[in-house]
NUDOBA-897963 format. One record per residue (C-alpha): residue in three letters; x, y, z. Coordinates in steps of 0.02 Angstrom, whole numbers, padded with zeros to 5 digits. Each point is the difference from the previous one (the first is absolute). Layout:
% residues N
<site><r>ALA</r><xx>X</xx><yy>Y</yy><zz>Z</zz></site>
...
% end
This chain:
% residues 226
<site><r>UNK</r><xx>05338</xx><yy>02399</yy><zz>03109</zz></site>
<site><r>UNK</r><xx>00188</xx><yy>-00011</yy><zz>00019</zz></site>
<site><r>UNK</r><xx>00109</xx><yy>-00042</yy><zz>-00148</zz></site>
<site><r>UNK</r><xx>00097</xx><yy>-00164</yy><zz>-00006</zz></site>
<site><r>UNK</r><xx>00185</xx><yy>00007</yy><zz>00040</zz></site>
<site><r>UNK</r><xx>00042</xx><yy>-00118</yy><zz>-00145</zz></site>
<site><r>UNK</r><xx>-00104</xx><yy>00008</yy><zz>-00158</zz></site>
<site><r>UNK</r><xx>-00032</xx><yy>-00155</yy><zz>-00104</zz></site>
<site><r>UNK</r><xx>00055</xx><yy>-00012</yy><zz>-00181</zz></site>
<site><r>UNK</r><xx>-00150</xx><yy>-00100</yy><zz>-00061</zz></site>
<site><r>UNK</r><xx>-00181</xx><yy>00011</yy><zz>00055</zz></site>
<site><r>UNK</r><xx>-00100</xx><yy>-00161</yy><zz>-00026</zz></site>
<site><r>UNK</r><xx>-00187</xx><yy>00030</yy><zz>00006</zz></site>
<site><r>UNK</r><xx>-00136</xx><yy>-00122</yy><zz>00043</zz></site>
<site><r>UNK</r><xx>-00147</xx><yy>00034</yy><zz>-00116</zz></site>
<site><r>UNK</r><xx>-00167</xx><yy>-00059</yy><zz>00068</zz></site>
<site><r>UNK</r><xx>-00060</xx><yy>00113</yy><zz>00142</zz></site>
<site><r>UNK</r><xx>00166</xx><yy>00092</yy><zz>00007</zz></site>
<site><r>UNK</r><xx>-00016</xx><yy>00086</yy><zz>-00169</zz></site>
<site><r>UNK</r><xx>-00173</xx><yy>-00053</yy><zz>-00058</zz></site>
<site><r>UNK</r><xx>-00167</xx><yy>00028</yy><zz>00086</zz></site>
<site><r>UNK</r><xx>-00083</xx><yy>-00169</yy><zz>00022</zz></site>
<site><r>UNK</r><xx>-00173</xx><yy>00070</yy><zz>00039</zz></site>
<site><r>UNK</r><xx>-00081</xx><yy>-00059</yy><zz>-00164</zz></site>
<site><r>UNK</r><xx>00070</xx><yy>-00175</yy><zz>00026</zz></site>
<site><r>UNK</r><xx>-00058</xx><yy>-00005</yy><zz>00181</zz></site>
<site><r>UNK</r><xx>-00175</xx><yy>00052</yy><zz>-00052</zz></site>
<site><r>UNK</r><xx>-00007</xx><yy>-00141</yy><zz>-00127</zz></site>
<site><r>UNK</r><xx>00060</xx><yy>-00131</yy><zz>00125</zz></site>
<site><r>UNK</r><xx>-00124</xx><yy>00064</yy><zz>00130</zz></site>
<site><r>UNK</r><xx>-00142</xx><yy>-00018</yy><zz>-00126</zz></site>
<site><r>UNK</r><xx>00049</xx><yy>-00177</yy><zz>-00050</zz></site>
<site><r>UNK</r><xx>00023</xx><yy>-00058</yy><zz>00179</zz></site>
<site><r>UNK</r><xx>-00148</xx><yy>00101</yy><zz>00067</zz></site>
<site><r>UNK</r><xx>00100</xx><yy>00075</yy><zz>00143</zz></site>
<site><r>UNK</r><xx>00082</xx><yy>00171</yy><zz>00014</zz></site>
<site><r>UNK</r><xx>00141</xx><yy>-00078</yy><zz>00103</zz></site>
<site><r>UNK</r><xx>00033</xx><yy>-00139</yy><zz>-00125</zz></site>
<site><r>UNK</r><xx>00135</xx><yy>00092</yy><zz>-00102</zz></site>
<site><r>UNK</r><xx>00121</xx><yy>-00003</yy><zz>00147</zz></site>
<site><r>UNK</r><xx>-00029</xx><yy>-00187</yy><zz>00024</zz></site>
<site><r>UNK</r><xx>00019</xx><yy>-00033</yy><zz>-00186</zz></site>
<site><r>UNK</r><xx>00165</xx><yy>00095</yy><zz>-00012</zz></site>
<site><r>UNK</r><xx>00071</xx><yy>-00080</yy><zz>00157</zz></site>
<site><r>UNK</r><xx>-00050</xx><yy>-00174</yy><zz>-00060</zz></site>
<site><r>UNK</r><xx>00076</xx><yy>00035</yy><zz>-00171</zz></site>
<site><r>UNK</r><xx>00165</xx><yy>00043</yy><zz>00085</zz></site>
<site><r>UNK</r><xx>-00014</xx><yy>-00157</yy><zz>00107</zz></site>
<site><r>UNK</r><xx>-00014</xx><yy>-00112</yy><zz>-00153</zz></site>
<site><r>UNK</r><xx>00133</xx><yy>00093</yy><zz>-00098</zz></site>
<site><r>UNK</r><xx>00120</xx><yy>-00036</yy><zz>00144</zz></site>
<site><r>UNK</r><xx>-00062</xx><yy>-00180</yy><zz>00012</zz></site>
<site><r>UNK</r><xx>00046</xx><yy>-00022</yy><zz>-00183</zz></site>
<site><r>UNK</r><xx>00170</xx><yy>00082</yy><zz>00026</zz></site>
<site><r>UNK</r><xx>00053</xx><yy>-00105</yy><zz>00149</zz></site>
<site><r>UNK</r><xx>-00061</xx><yy>-00155</yy><zz>-00093</zz></site>
<site><r>UNK</r><xx>00108</xx><yy>00039</yy><zz>-00151</zz></site>
<site><r>UNK</r><xx>-00149</xx><yy>00043</yy><zz>-00110</zz></site>
<site><r>UNK</r><xx>-00050</xx><yy>00155</yy><zz>-00096</zz></site>
<site><r>UNK</r><xx>-00165</xx><yy>00063</yy><zz>-00068</zz></site>
<site><r>UNK</r><xx>-00032</xx><yy>00174</yy><zz>-00066</zz></site>
<site><r>UNK</r><xx>-00075</xx><yy>00119</yy><zz>00127</zz></site>
<site><r>UNK</r><xx>-00165</xx><yy>00020</yy><zz>-00097</zz></site>
<site><r>UNK</r><xx>-00021</xx><yy>-00190</yy><zz>-00003</zz></site>
<site><r>UNK</r><xx>00023</xx><yy>-00009</yy><zz>00188</zz></site>
<site><r>UNK</r><xx>-00118</xx><yy>00147</yy><zz>00025</zz></site>
<site><r>UNK</r><xx>-00134</xx><yy>-00083</yy><zz>-00106</zz></site>
<site><r>UNK</r><xx>00019</xx><yy>-00167</yy><zz>00088</zz></site>
<site><r>UNK</r><xx>-00016</xx><yy>00084</yy><zz>00170</zz></site>
<site><r>UNK</r><xx>-00153</xx><yy>00097</yy><zz>-00058</zz></site>
<site><r>UNK</r><xx>-00080</xx><yy>-00165</yy><zz>-00049</zz></site>
<site><r>UNK</r><xx>00045</xx><yy>-00077</yy><zz>00169</zz></site>
<site><r>UNK</r><xx>-00076</xx><yy>00142</yy><zz>00100</zz></site>
<site><r>UNK</r><xx>-00153</xx><yy>00005</yy><zz>-00112</zz></site>
<site><r>UNK</r><xx>-00033</xx><yy>-00185</yy><zz>00033</zz></site>
<site><r>UNK</r><xx>-00004</xx><yy>00040</yy><zz>00187</zz></site>
<site><r>UNK</r><xx>-00157</xx><yy>00103</yy><zz>-00031</zz></site>
<site><r>UNK</r><xx>-00072</xx><yy>-00122</yy><zz>-00129</zz></site>
<site><r>UNK</r><xx>00040</xx><yy>00112</yy><zz>-00148</zz></site>
<site><r>UNK</r><xx>00065</xx><yy>-00088</yy><zz>-00156</zz></site>
<site><r>UNK</r><xx>00124</xx><yy>00091</yy><zz>-00111</zz></site>
<site><r>UNK</r><xx>00107</xx><yy>-00078</yy><zz>-00135</zz></site>
<site><r>UNK</r><xx>00187</xx><yy>00026</yy><zz>-00016</zz></site>
<site><r>UNK</r><xx>-00029</xx><yy>00094</yy><zz>-00163</zz></site>
<site><r>UNK</r><xx>-00129</xx><yy>00115</yy><zz>00080</zz></site>
<site><r>UNK</r><xx>00112</xx><yy>00029</yy><zz>00150</zz></site>
<site><r>UNK</r><xx>00146</xx><yy>00046</yy><zz>-00114</zz></site>
<site><r>UNK</r><xx>-00112</xx><yy>00117</yy><zz>-00098</zz></site>
<site><r>UNK</r><xx>-00060</xx><yy>00089</yy><zz>00157</zz></site>
<site><r>UNK</r><xx>00178</xx><yy>00018</yy><zz>00064</zz></site>
<site><r>UNK</r><xx>00057</xx><yy>00078</yy><zz>-00165</zz></site>
<site><r>UNK</r><xx>-00053</xx><yy>00164</yy><zz>00081</zz></site>
<site><r>UNK</r><xx>00171</xx><yy>-00006</yy><zz>00083</zz></site>
<site><r>UNK</r><xx>00076</xx><yy>00055</yy><zz>-00165</zz></site>
<site><r>UNK</r><xx>-00093</xx><yy>00165</yy><zz>00000</zz></site>
<site><r>UNK</r><xx>00016</xx><yy>00061</yy><zz>00179</zz></site>
<site><r>UNK</r><xx>00031</xx><yy>00188</yy><zz>00020</zz></site>
<site><r>UNK</r><xx>00153</xx><yy>00069</yy><zz>00085</zz></site>
<site><r>UNK</r><xx>-00018</xx><yy>00081</yy><zz>00171</zz></site>
<site><r>UNK</r><xx>-00003</xx><yy>00190</yy><zz>-00019</zz></site>
<site><r>UNK</r><xx>00170</xx><yy>00023</yy><zz>00081</zz></site>
<site><r>UNK</r><xx>00088</xx><yy>-00126</yy><zz>-00113</zz></site>
<site><r>UNK</r><xx>00029</xx><yy>00097</yy><zz>-00161</zz></site>
<site><r>UNK</r><xx>00067</xx><yy>00158</yy><zz>00083</zz></site>
<site><r>UNK</r><xx>00101</xx><yy>-00104</yy><zz>00123</zz></site>
<site><r>UNK</r><xx>00081</xx><yy>-00107</yy><zz>-00135</zz></site>
<site><r>UNK</r><xx>00037</xx><yy>00155</yy><zz>-00104</zz></site>
<site><r>UNK</r><xx>00091</xx><yy>00082</yy><zz>00145</zz></site>
<site><r>UNK</r><xx>00100</xx><yy>-00157</yy><zz>00036</zz></site>
<site><r>UNK</r><xx>00049</xx><yy>-00021</yy><zz>-00183</zz></site>
<site><r>UNK</r><xx>00048</xx><yy>00183</yy><zz>-00014</zz></site>
<site><r>UNK</r><xx>00108</xx><yy>-00023</yy><zz>00155</zz></site>
<site><r>UNK</r><xx>00100</xx><yy>-00135</yy><zz>-00091</zz></site>
<site><r>UNK</r><xx>-00063</xx><yy>-00159</yy><zz>00083</zz></site>
<site><r>UNK</r><xx>00000</xx><yy>-00157</yy><zz>-00105</zz></site>
<site><r>UNK</r><xx>-00171</xx><yy>-00081</yy><zz>00014</zz></site>
<site><r>UNK</r><xx>-00074</xx><yy>-00169</yy><zz>-00040</zz></site>
<site><r>UNK</r><xx>-00154</xx><yy>-00098</yy><zz>00049</zz></site>
<site><r>UNK</r><xx>00011</xx><yy>-00163</yy><zz>00096</zz></site>
<site><r>UNK</r><xx>-00168</xx><yy>-00084</yy><zz>00002</zz></site>
<site><r>UNK</r><xx>-00086</xx><yy>-00167</yy><zz>00026</zz></site>
<site><r>UNK</r><xx>-00104</xx><yy>00039</yy><zz>-00154</zz></site>
<site><r>UNK</r><xx>00045</xx><yy>-00088</yy><zz>-00162</zz></site>
<site><r>UNK</r><xx>00112</xx><yy>00086</yy><zz>-00129</zz></site>
<site><r>UNK</r><xx>-00146</xx><yy>00030</yy><zz>-00118</zz></site>
<site><r>UNK</r><xx>-00106</xx><yy>00055</yy><zz>00147</zz></site>
<site><r>UNK</r><xx>00120</xx><yy>00132</yy><zz>00066</zz></site>
<site><r>UNK</r><xx>00031</xx><yy>00064</yy><zz>-00176</zz></site>
<site><r>UNK</r><xx>-00187</xx><yy>00025</yy><zz>-00025</zz></site>
<site><r>UNK</r><xx>-00021</xx><yy>00075</yy><zz>00173</zz></site>
<site><r>UNK</r><xx>00135</xx><yy>00131</yy><zz>-00023</zz></site>
<site><r>UNK</r><xx>-00058</xx><yy>00044</yy><zz>-00175</zz></site>
<site><r>UNK</r><xx>-00180</xx><yy>00016</yy><zz>00058</zz></site>
<site><r>UNK</r><xx>00051</xx><yy>00115</yy><zz>00143</zz></site>
<site><r>UNK</r><xx>00120</xx><yy>00101</yy><zz>-00112</zz></site>
<site><r>UNK</r><xx>00149</xx><yy>-00043</yy><zz>00110</zz></site>
<site><r>UNK</r><xx>00110</xx><yy>-00102</yy><zz>-00117</zz></site>
<site><r>UNK</r><xx>00122</xx><yy>00140</yy><zz>-00044</zz></site>
<site><r>UNK</r><xx>00055</xx><yy>00023</yy><zz>00180</zz></site>
<site><r>UNK</r><xx>00081</xx><yy>-00172</yy><zz>00014</zz></site>
<site><r>UNK</r><xx>00165</xx><yy>-00063</yy><zz>-00067</zz></site>
<site><r>UNK</r><xx>-00058</xx><yy>-00179</yy><zz>00020</zz></site>
<site><r>UNK</r><xx>-00165</xx><yy>-00088</yy><zz>00032</zz></site>
<site><r>UNK</r><xx>00054</xx><yy>-00148</yy><zz>00106</zz></site>
<site><r>UNK</r><xx>-00123</xx><yy>-00141</yy><zz>00034</zz></site>
<site><r>UNK</r><xx>00022</xx><yy>-00155</yy><zz>00108</zz></site>
<site><r>UNK</r><xx>-00052</xx><yy>-00098</yy><zz>-00154</zz></site>
<site><r>UNK</r><xx>00183</xx><yy>00008</yy><zz>-00055</zz></site>
<site><r>UNK</r><xx>00063</xx><yy>-00083</yy><zz>00159</zz></site>
<site><r>UNK</r><xx>-00157</xx><yy>-00108</yy><zz>00026</zz></site>
<site><r>UNK</r><xx>-00008</xx><yy>00035</yy><zz>00186</zz></site>
<site><r>UNK</r><xx>-00114</xx><yy>00122</yy><zz>00087</zz></site>
<site><r>UNK</r><xx>00045</xx><yy>00140</yy><zz>00117</zz></site>
<site><r>UNK</r><xx>00048</xx><yy>00000</yy><zz>00141</zz></site>
<site><r>UNK</r><xx>00121</xx><yy>-00142</yy><zz>-00042</zz></site>
<site><r>UNK</r><xx>00177</xx><yy>00066</yy><zz>00024</zz></site>
<site><r>UNK</r><xx>00053</xx><yy>-00062</yy><zz>-00172</zz></site>
<site><r>UNK</r><xx>-00120</xx><yy>00123</yy><zz>-00083</zz></site>
<site><r>UNK</r><xx>00081</xx><yy>00154</yy><zz>00078</zz></site>
<site><r>UNK</r><xx>00176</xx><yy>-00065</yy><zz>-00034</zz></site>
<site><r>UNK</r><xx>-00047</xx><yy>-00034</yy><zz>-00181</zz></site>
<site><r>UNK</r><xx>-00072</xx><yy>00175</yy><zz>-00020</zz></site>
<site><r>UNK</r><xx>00161</xx><yy>00079</yy><zz>00063</zz></site>
<site><r>UNK</r><xx>00100</xx><yy>-00103</yy><zz>-00124</zz></site>
<site><r>UNK</r><xx>-00115</xx><yy>00052</yy><zz>-00140</zz></site>
<site><r>UNK</r><xx>00034</xx><yy>00181</yy><zz>00044</zz></site>
<site><r>UNK</r><xx>00189</xx><yy>-00034</yy><zz>00012</zz></site>
<site><r>UNK</r><xx>00014</xx><yy>00060</yy><zz>00180</zz></site>
<site><r>UNK</r><xx>00023</xx><yy>-00078</yy><zz>00171</zz></site>
<site><r>UNK</r><xx>-00159</xx><yy>-00033</yy><zz>00103</zz></site>
<site><r>UNK</r><xx>00053</xx><yy>00134</yy><zz>00125</zz></site>
<site><r>UNK</r><xx>-00005</xx><yy>00129</yy><zz>-00141</zz></site>
<site><r>UNK</r><xx>-00184</xx><yy>-00038</yy><zz>-00031</zz></site>
<site><r>UNK</r><xx>-00151</xx><yy>00064</yy><zz>00094</zz></site>
<site><r>UNK</r><xx>-00163</xx><yy>-00094</yy><zz>-00012</zz></site>
<site><r>UNK</r><xx>-00151</xx><yy>00117</yy><zz>00005</zz></site>
<site><r>UNK</r><xx>-00158</xx><yy>-00092</yy><zz>00050</zz></site>
<site><r>UNK</r><xx>-00165</xx><yy>00019</yy><zz>00091</zz></site>
<site><r>UNK</r><xx>00002</xx><yy>-00177</yy><zz>00068</zz></site>
<site><r>UNK</r><xx>00081</xx><yy>-00047</yy><zz>00164</zz></site>
<site><r>UNK</r><xx>00046</xx><yy>-00175</yy><zz>-00062</zz></site>
<site><r>UNK</r><xx>00088</xx><yy>00071</yy><zz>-00154</zz></site>
<site><r>UNK</r><xx>00098</xx><yy>00129</yy><zz>00098</zz></site>
<site><r>UNK</r><xx>00048</xx><yy>-00133</yy><zz>00127</zz></site>
<site><r>UNK</r><xx>00060</xx><yy>-00120</yy><zz>-00134</zz></site>
<site><r>UNK</r><xx>00105</xx><yy>00132</yy><zz>-00086</zz></site>
<site><r>UNK</r><xx>00078</xx><yy>00056</yy><zz>00164</zz></site>
<site><r>UNK</r><xx>00045</xx><yy>-00179</yy><zz>00046</zz></site>
<site><r>UNK</r><xx>00078</xx><yy>-00018</yy><zz>-00174</zz></site>
<site><r>UNK</r><xx>00116</xx><yy>00147</yy><zz>00031</zz></site>
<site><r>UNK</r><xx>-00092</xx><yy>00140</yy><zz>-00091</zz></site>
<site><r>UNK</r><xx>-00044</xx><yy>00170</yy><zz>00068</zz></site>
<site><r>UNK</r><xx>-00188</xx><yy>00021</yy><zz>00015</zz></site>
<site><r>UNK</r><xx>-00135</xx><yy>00132</yy><zz>-00004</zz></site>
<site><r>UNK</r><xx>-00173</xx><yy>-00039</yy><zz>00067</zz></site>
<site><r>UNK</r><xx>-00141</xx><yy>00097</yy><zz>-00083</zz></site>
<site><r>UNK</r><xx>-00142</xx><yy>00005</yy><zz>00125</zz></site>
<site><r>UNK</r><xx>-00149</xx><yy>-00019</yy><zz>-00115</zz></site>
<site><r>UNK</r><xx>-00169</xx><yy>-00014</yy><zz>00086</zz></site>
<site><r>UNK</r><xx>-00020</xx><yy>-00165</yy><zz>00090</zz></site>
<site><r>UNK</r><xx>00183</xx><yy>-00050</yy><zz>-00015</zz></site>
<site><r>UNK</r><xx>00113</xx><yy>-00033</yy><zz>00149</zz></site>
<site><r>UNK</r><xx>00181</xx><yy>-00047</yy><zz>00030</zz></site>
<site><r>UNK</r><xx>00043</xx><yy>-00174</yy><zz>00067</zz></site>
<site><r>UNK</r><xx>00049</xx><yy>00019</yy><zz>00181</zz></site>
<site><r>UNK</r><xx>00127</xx><yy>-00142</yy><zz>00002</zz></site>
<site><r>UNK</r><xx>00101</xx><yy>00069</yy><zz>-00146</zz></site>
<site><r>UNK</r><xx>00136</xx><yy>00133</yy><zz>00006</zz></site>
<site><r>UNK</r><xx>-00065</xx><yy>00175</yy><zz>-00016</zz></site>
<site><r>UNK</r><xx>00002</xx><yy>00071</yy><zz>-00177</zz></site>
<site><r>UNK</r><xx>00130</xx><yy>00132</yy><zz>-00038</zz></site>
<site><r>UNK</r><xx>-00138</xx><yy>00125</yy><zz>-00028</zz></site>
<site><r>UNK</r><xx>-00189</xx><yy>00009</yy><zz>-00008</zz></site>
<site><r>UNK</r><xx>-00117</xx><yy>00124</yy><zz>-00078</zz></site>
<site><r>UNK</r><xx>-00185</xx><yy>00024</yy><zz>-00030</zz></site>
<site><r>UNK</r><xx>00027</xx><yy>00007</yy><zz>-00189</zz></site>
<site><r>UNK</r><xx>00132</xx><yy>00022</yy><zz>-00135</zz></site>
<site><r>UNK</r><xx>00011</xx><yy>00187</yy><zz>00029</zz></site>
<site><r>UNK</r><xx>00051</xx><yy>-00037</yy><zz>00178</zz></site>
<site><r>UNK</r><xx>00129</xx><yy>-00122</yy><zz>-00066</zz></site>
<site><r>UNK</r><xx>00068</xx><yy>00139</yy><zz>-00112</zz></site>
<site><r>UNK</r><xx>00024</xx><yy>00108</yy><zz>00153</zz></site>
<site><r>UNK</r><xx>00090</xx><yy>-00139</yy><zz>00092</zz></site>
<site><r>UNK</r><xx>00116</xx><yy>-00029</yy><zz>-00148</zz></site>
<site><r>UNK</r><xx>00031</xx><yy>00185</yy><zz>-00029</zz></site>
<site><r>UNK</r><xx>-00084</xx><yy>-00001</yy><zz>-00169</zz></site>
% end
């Protein structure tokens, strides 16, 4: 993979799917909703309602939205689950393992001098627990959560806020994400972007092309000359 002509100063990492393997969570959702394809529907619907809240000027923590959506989809198959039970089942999100390429990839990027932070739709407590559980905390200068700005990605305000928090211009930041909607939002907000092509993830065809794409973080290291 060719190296970029202009390297970013700050790398902002999405967490779920990009850094963490969501297989255990997907298995749980599939069991609750009695359908191996249900996890994709659940995640997409959770994003739909997070954006519905954002454009309506409302905010609820991501786990709350995830639990409410799990209840909604369960009712469609006549399965009753309480909000408390749904929240308990989704607590597995706090202990997801990192993809195998993540630790060596982050180490190479840090050794190469890149400033790194997370930028996630997860709550502040959630991302803290996730990174600690996956032994990734020490790689990041900041653990940024949309909870602070009370809007969900891909709202443009989120990316602009993250750049301010890192004391750089948006163009000096690169969002690293495995979701086409996230990469598109960051690109439209003026950030450089890197699409990590995790299994089942695709770029959005109506958005500008990302500045680089790679199969995993080791491929990103190669693109960034790390």
